NUNUVO-198552 format. One record per atom (N, C-alpha, C): residue in one letter; x, y, z. Coordinates in steps of 0.2 Angstrom, whole numbers, padded with zeros to 4 digits. Layout:
BEGIN
+---+-------+-------+-------+
: r :     u :     v :     w :
+---+-------+-------+-------+
: A :     X :     Y :     Z :
...
+---+-------+-------+-------+
This chain:
BEGIN
+---+-------+-------+-------+
: r :     u :     v :     w :
+---+-------+-------+-------+
: X :  0131 :  0171 :  0042 :
: X :  0132 :  0165 :  0045 :
: X :  0127 :  0163 :  0050 :
: X :  0125 :  0158 :  0050 :
: X :  0119 :  0155 :  0054 :
: X :  0121 :  0154 :  0061 :
: X :  0117 :  0156 :  0066 :
: X :  0119 :  0155 :  0073 :
: X :  0119 :  0147 :  0075 :
: X :  0123 :  0145 :  0080 :
: X :  0122 :  0138 :  0081 :
: X :  0115 :  0136 :  0084 :
: X :  0114 :  0129 :  0082 :
: X :  0107 :  0127 :  0084 :
: X :  0107 :  0125 :  0091 :
: X :  0101 :  0126 :  0095 :
: X :  0100 :  0124 :  0101 :
: X :  0100 :  0117 :  0101 :
: X :  0102 :  0113 :  0106 :
: X :  0102 :  0106 :  0106 :
: X :  0095 :  0103 :  0105 :
: X :  0091 :  0106 :  0108 :
: X :  0084 :  0104 :  0108 :
: X :  0081 :  0104 :  0101 :
: X :  0084 :  0108 :  0096 :
: X :  0082 :  0108 :  0089 :
: X :  0085 :  0103 :  0085 :
: X :  0090 :  0099 :  0087 :
: X :  0094 :  0095 :  0083 :
: X :  0089 :  0089 :  0081 :
: X :  0086 :  0086 :  0086 :
: X :  0082 :  0080 :  0085 :
: X :  0077 :  0081 :  0080 :
: X :  0073 :  0086 :  0081 :
: X :  0067 :  0087 :  0076 :
: X :  0070 :  0088 :  0069 :
: X :  0075 :  0092 :  0069 :
: X :  0078 :  0093 :  0062 :
: X :  0081 :  0087 :  0059 :
: X :  0084 :  0083 :  0062 :
: X :  0086 :  0076 :  0060 :
: X :  0080 :  0072 :  0058 :
: X :  0075 :  0072 :  0062 :
: X :  0069 :  0067 :  0060 :
: X :  0066 :  0069 :  0054 :
: X :  0066 :  0076 :  0053 :
: X :  0063 :  0079 :  0047 :
: X :  0068 :  0077 :  0041 :
: X :  0074 :  0078 :  0041 :
: X :  0079 :  0076 :  0036 :
: X :  0079 :  0069 :  0034 :
: X :  0078 :  0065 :  0040 :
: X :  0078 :  0057 :  0039 :
: X :  0071 :  0055 :  0035 :
: X :  0066 :  0058 :  0037 :
: X :  0060 :  0057 :  0034 :
: X :  0060 :  0058 :  0026 :
: X :  0063 :  0065 :  0024 :
: X :  0064 :  0066 :  0018 :
: X :  0068 :  0061 :  0014 :
: X :  0074 :  0060 :  0017 :
: X :  0078 :  0055 :  0013 :
: X :  0075 :  0048 :  0012 :
: X :  0071 :  0046 :  0018 :
: X :  0067 :  0039 :  0017 :
: X :  0062 :  0040 :  0011 :
: X :  0058 :  0045 :  0010 :
: X :  0054 :  0046 :  0005 :
: X :  0057 :  0047 : -0002 :
: X :  0063 :  0050 : -0002 :
: X :  0067 :  0050 : -0008 :
: X :  0069 :  0043 : -0010 :
: X :  0072 :  0040 : -0005 :
: X :  0075 :  0033 : -0006 :
: X :  0069 :  0028 : -0009 :
: X :  0063 :  0028 : -0006 :
: X :  0057 :  0024 : -0008 :
: X :  0055 :  0026 : -0015 :
: X :  0055 :  0032 : -0017 :
: X :  0053 :  0034 : -0023 :
: X :  0059 :  0031 : -0028 :
: X :  0065 :  0032 : -0027 :
: X :  0070 :  0029 : -0031 :
: X :  0070 :  0022 : -0032 :
: X :  0069 :  0018 : -0026 :
: X :  0069 :  0011 : -0026 :
: X :  0063 :  0008 : -0030 :
: X :  0057 :  0012 : -0029 :
: X :  0051 :  0010 : -0033 :
: X :  0051 :  0011 : -0041 :
: X :  0055 :  0016 : -0042 :
: X :  0056 :  0017 : -0049 :
: X :  0061 :  0011 : -0052 :
: X :  0066 :  0010 : -0048 :
: X :  0071 :  0005 : -0051 :
: X :  0067 : -0002 : -0051 :
: X :  0063 : -0004 : -0046 :
: X :  0059 : -0010 : -0046 :
: X :  0054 : -0010 : -0052 :
: X :  0051 : -0004 : -0053 :
: X :  0047 : -0004 : -0060 :
: X :  0051 : -0006 : -0066 :
: X :  0057 : -0003 : -0066 :
: X :  0061 : -0004 : -0073 :
: X :  0063 : -0012 : -0073 :
: X :  0064 : -0015 : -0067 :
: X :  0066 : -0022 : -0068 :
: X :  0059 : -0026 : -0069 :
: X :  0054 : -0024 : -0067 :
: X :  0048 : -0028 : -0069 :
: X :  0046 : -0027 : -0076 :
: X :  0047 : -0021 : -0078 :
: X :  0046 : -0020 : -0086 :
: X :  0051 : -0024 : -0090 :
: X :  0057 : -0025 : -0088 :
: X :  0062 : -0029 : -0091 :
: X :  0060 : -0037 : -0091 :
: X :  0058 : -0038 : -0085 :
: X :  0056 : -0045 : -0085 :
: X :  0049 : -0047 : -0089 :
: X :  0045 : -0043 : -0090 :
: X :  0039 : -0044 : -0094 :
: X :  0041 : -0044 : -0101 :
: X :  0047 : -0042 : -0103 :
: X :  0049 : -0042 : -0110 :
: X :  0053 : -0048 : -0112 :
: X :  0055 : -0052 : -0107 :
: X :  0060 : -0057 : -0110 :
: X :  0055 : -0063 : -0112 :
: X :  0059 : -0068 : -0116 :
: X :  0055 : -0073 : -0118 :
: X :  0058 : -0080 : -0116 :
: X :  0062 : -0081 : -0111 :
: X :  0064 : -0086 : -0109 :
: X :  0065 : -0087 : -0101 :
: X :  0064 : -0092 : -0098 :
: X :  0065 : -0093 : -0091 :
: X :  0073 : -0091 : -0089 :
: X :  0078 : -0093 : -0093 :
: X :  0084 : -0091 : -0091 :
: X :  0086 : -0084 : -0091 :
: X :  0083 : -0081 : -0097 :
: X :  0084 : -0073 : -0097 :
: X :  0080 : -0070 : -0091 :
: X :  0075 : -0072 : -0089 :
: X :  0071 : -0070 : -0083 :
: X :  0075 : -0070 : -0077 :
: X :  0078 : -0076 : -0076 :
: X :  0082 : -0077 : -0070 :
: X :  0088 : -0072 : -0070 :
: X :  0091 : -0071 : -0076 :
: X :  0097 : -0066 : -0077 :
: X :  0095 : -0059 : -0075 :
: X :  0088 : -0057 : -0077 :
: X :  0086 : -0050 : -0076 :
: X :  0085 : -0050 : -0069 :
: X :  0082 : -0055 : -0066 :
: X :  0081 : -0054 : -0059 :
: X :  0086 : -0055 : -0055 :
: X :  0092 : -0056 : -0058 :
: X :  0099 : -0058 : -0054 :
: X :  0097 : -0064 : -0049 :
: X :  0093 : -0069 : -0051 :
: X :  0092 : -0075 : -0047 :
: X :  0097 : -0080 : -0049 :
: X :  0100 : -0083 : -0044 :
: X :  0104 : -0089 : -0046 :
: X :  0100 : -0095 : -0043 :
: X :  0103 : -0101 : -0045 :
: X :  0099 : -0107 : -0043 :
: X :  0098 : -0108 : -0036 :
: X :  0102 : -0105 : -0031 :
: X :  0101 : -0104 : -0024 :
: X :  0095 : -0101 : -0022 :
: X :  0094 : -0095 : -0026 :
: X :  0088 : -0091 : -0024 :
: X :  0081 : -0094 : -0026 :
: X :  0081 : -0097 : -0031 :
: X :  0075 : -0099 : -0035 :
: X :  0071 : -0103 : -0030 :
: X :  0072 : -0108 : -0027 :
: X :  0067 : -0111 : -0022 :
: X :  0063 : -0107 : -0017 :
: X :  0067 : -0102 : -0014 :
: X :  0064 : -0097 : -0010 :
: X :  0059 : -0092 : -0013 :
: X :  0062 : -0090 : -0019 :
: X :  0058 : -0086 : -0023 :
: X :  0051 : -0089 : -0025 :
: X :  0051 : -0096 : -0027 :
: X :  0045 : -0099 : -0029 :
: X :  0041 : -0100 : -0023 :
: X :  0043 : -0101 : -0017 :
: X :  0039 : -0101 : -0011 :
: X :  0036 : -0095 : -0010 :
: X :  0040 : -0089 : -0010 :
: X :  0037 : -0083 : -0009 :
: X :  0031 : -0081 : -0014 :
: X :  0033 : -0083 : -0020 :
: X :  0027 : -0082 : -0025 :
: X :  0021 : -0086 : -0024 :
: X :  0022 : -0092 : -0022 :
: X :  0017 : -0096 : -0020 :
: X :  0013 : -0093 : -0014 :
: X :  0016 : -0091 : -0009 :
: X :  0012 : -0087 : -0003 :
: X :  0008 : -0082 : -0006 :
: X :  0012 : -0077 : -0010 :
: X :  0008 : -0072 : -0013 :
: X :  0002 : -0074 : -0017 :
: X :  0002 : -0079 : -0020 :
: X : -0003 : -0082 : -0024 :
: X : -0009 : -0084 : -0020 :
: X : -0007 : -0088 : -0014 :
: X : -0012 : -0090 : -0010 :
: X : -0015 : -0085 : -0007 :
: X : -0012 : -0079 : -0005 :
: X : -0015 : -0073 : -0002 :
: X : -0020 : -0070 : -0007 :
: X : -0019 : -0069 : -0013 :
: X : -0023 : -0067 : -0018 :
: X : -0029 : -0071 : -0019 :
: X : -0028 : -0078 : -0019 :
: X : -0034 : -0082 : -0019 :
: X : -0038 : -0081 : -0014 :
: X : -0036 : -0081 : -0007 :
: X : -0040 : -0080 : -0002 :
: X : -0044 : -0073 : -0002 :
: X : -0040 : -0068 : -0004 :
: X : -0043 : -0061 : -0005 :
: X : -0049 : -0062 : -0009 :
: X : -0049 : -0065 : -0016 :
: X : -0054 : -0066 : -0020 :
: X : -0060 : -0070 : -0017 :
: X : -0058 : -0075 : -0013 :
: X : -0063 : -0079 : -0010 :
: X : -0067 : -0075 : -0005 :
: X : -0063 : -0071 : -0001 :
: X : -0066 : -0066 :  0004 :
: X : -0071 : -0061 :  0000 :
: X : -0069 : -0059 : -0005 :
: X : -0073 : -0054 : -0010 :
: X : -0080 : -0058 : -0011 :
: X : -0079 : -0064 : -0014 :
: X : -0085 : -0068 : -0016 :
: X : -0089 : -0068 : -0011 :
: X : -0087 : -0071 : -0005 :
: X : -0091 : -0072 :  0002 :
: X : -0095 : -0066 :  0004 :
: X : -0092 : -0060 :  0004 :
: X : -0094 : -0054 :  0006 :
: X : -0100 : -0052 :  0001 :
: X : -0099 : -0053 : -0005 :
: X : -0104 : -0051 : -0010 :
: X : -0110 : -0056 : -0010 :
: X : -0109 : -0062 : -0008 :
: X : -0115 : -0067 : -0007 :
: X : -0118 : -0066 : -0002 :
: X : -0116 : -0064 :  0004 :
: X : -0119 : -0062 :  0010 :
: X : -0123 : -0056 :  0009 :
: X : -0121 : -0051 :  0005 :
: X : -0125 : -0045 :  0004 :
: X : -0130 : -0046 : -0002 :
: X : -0130 : -0053 : -0005 :
: X : -0135 : -0054 : -0010 :
: X : -0133 : -0051 : -0017 :
: X : -0126 : -0049 : -0018 :
: X : -0124 : -0047 : -0025 :
: X : -0121 : -0053 : -0028 :
: X : -0121 : -0052 : -0035 :
: X : -0118 : -0058 : -0038 :
: X : -0110 : -0057 : -0038 :
: X : -0107 : -0064 : -0036 :
: X : -0099 : -0063 : -0035 :
: X : -0096 : -0062 : -0042 :
: X : -0091 : -0058 : -0041 :
: X : -0087 : -0056 : -0047 :
: X : -0079 : -0055 : -0043 :
: X : -0075 : -0059 : -0045 :
: X : -0068 : -0059 : -0041 :
: X : -0064 : -0053 : -0043 :
: X : -0066 : -0050 : -0048 :
: X : -0063 : -0043 : -0050 :
: X : -0065 : -0037 : -0046 :
: X : -0071 : -0038 : -0042 :
: X : -0073 : -0032 : -0039 :
: X : -0070 : -0031 : -0033 :
: X : -0064 : -0029 : -0033 :
: X : -0060 : -0027 : -0027 :
: X : -0063 : -0021 : -0024 :
: X : -0065 : -0016 : -0027 :
: X : -0068 : -0010 : -0025 :
: X : -0074 : -0011 : -0020 :
: X : -0078 : -0016 : -0022 :
: X : -0084 : -0018 : -0018 :
: X : -0081 : -0020 : -0011 :
: X : -0076 : -0024 : -0011 :
: X : -0074 : -0028 : -0005 :
: X : -0071 : -0023 : -0001 :
: X : -0067 : -0018 : -0004 :
: X : -0064 : -0013 :  0000 :
: X : -0069 : -0008 :  0004 :
: X : -0074 : -0007 :  0000 :
: X : -0079 : -0002 :  0002 :
: X : -0083 : -0005 :  0008 :
: X : -0084 : -0012 :  0007 :
: X : -0088 : -0015 :  0013 :
: X : -0084 : -0017 :  0019 :
: X : -0078 : -0017 :  0018 :
: X : -0074 : -0018 :  0024 :
: X : -0071 : -0014 :  0027 :
: X : -0072 : -0007 :  0024 :
: X : -0069 : -0001 :  0028 :
: X : -0075 :  0003 :  0031 :
: X : -0081 :  0001 :  0030 :
: X : -0086 :  0004 :  0033 :
: X : -0088 :  0001 :  0039 :
+---+-------+-------+-------+
């Protein structure tokens, strides 16, 4: 039988356990999201897509706004990449994310 824990050991043990649980939850949630994304990519109609995503008509306007904001961020990122490449004298290429990350992290 294991001796009782000292009260000062409880906090760090709980933090370690919680961190492990959070990591497992993230892995599980990510796998579930990937399954949903794969299912959505296989559908052939908007109605089926809405059912797979479990979106009802009340959720769709907010989902469209969210997707629009994500698209705007993506466009601005591509713009920033092209601007950085032009300033360095390189030919702009919006798919060159590696170049952008390399130059912004140094």
